[in-house]
C-alpha positions, 0 to 999 in steps of 0.5 A: 379294617379289622385290623384297624379296629384291633391293630396289627402289630406287624404293621405298627405304627402305619396300622393302630387301633388307636384313633387320630384326634383333632380339636376344632373350634365350631363357629356358627355352622359346621359340616362334618364328614365322615366317610371311608377310603372310597371317598378319600381316595378320589377327593380331598377333604375340602374338594368333598366339603365344596361339593356338599356344603349347600346340601342343608339335608345330611342324608341327601348330601351323603348320598349326593358324595356317595354318587359322585366317589363312584362316578369318579372311579373309585375302587374302594367301598364307599360310605358317607355320614354327614353331621351338620352342626350349629350353635 
């Protein structure tokens, strides 16, 4: 994590401090999941979203996804932040 924050000259371009930035058009409602490798090692973004899309409270959604990743056998650290946007 520190090498990603600062960059690692030996491993560039794979490990860099430069963020990947993507733009997306938000229609009526949007769920954003910010998660560590502990989640993405066991779930695809679509699978993760499907598991928590019906949970209205962002805190409860994040906790649910953390718990599911742990139970799925994730071997990495597990951190999740869920954000709901509405227009």
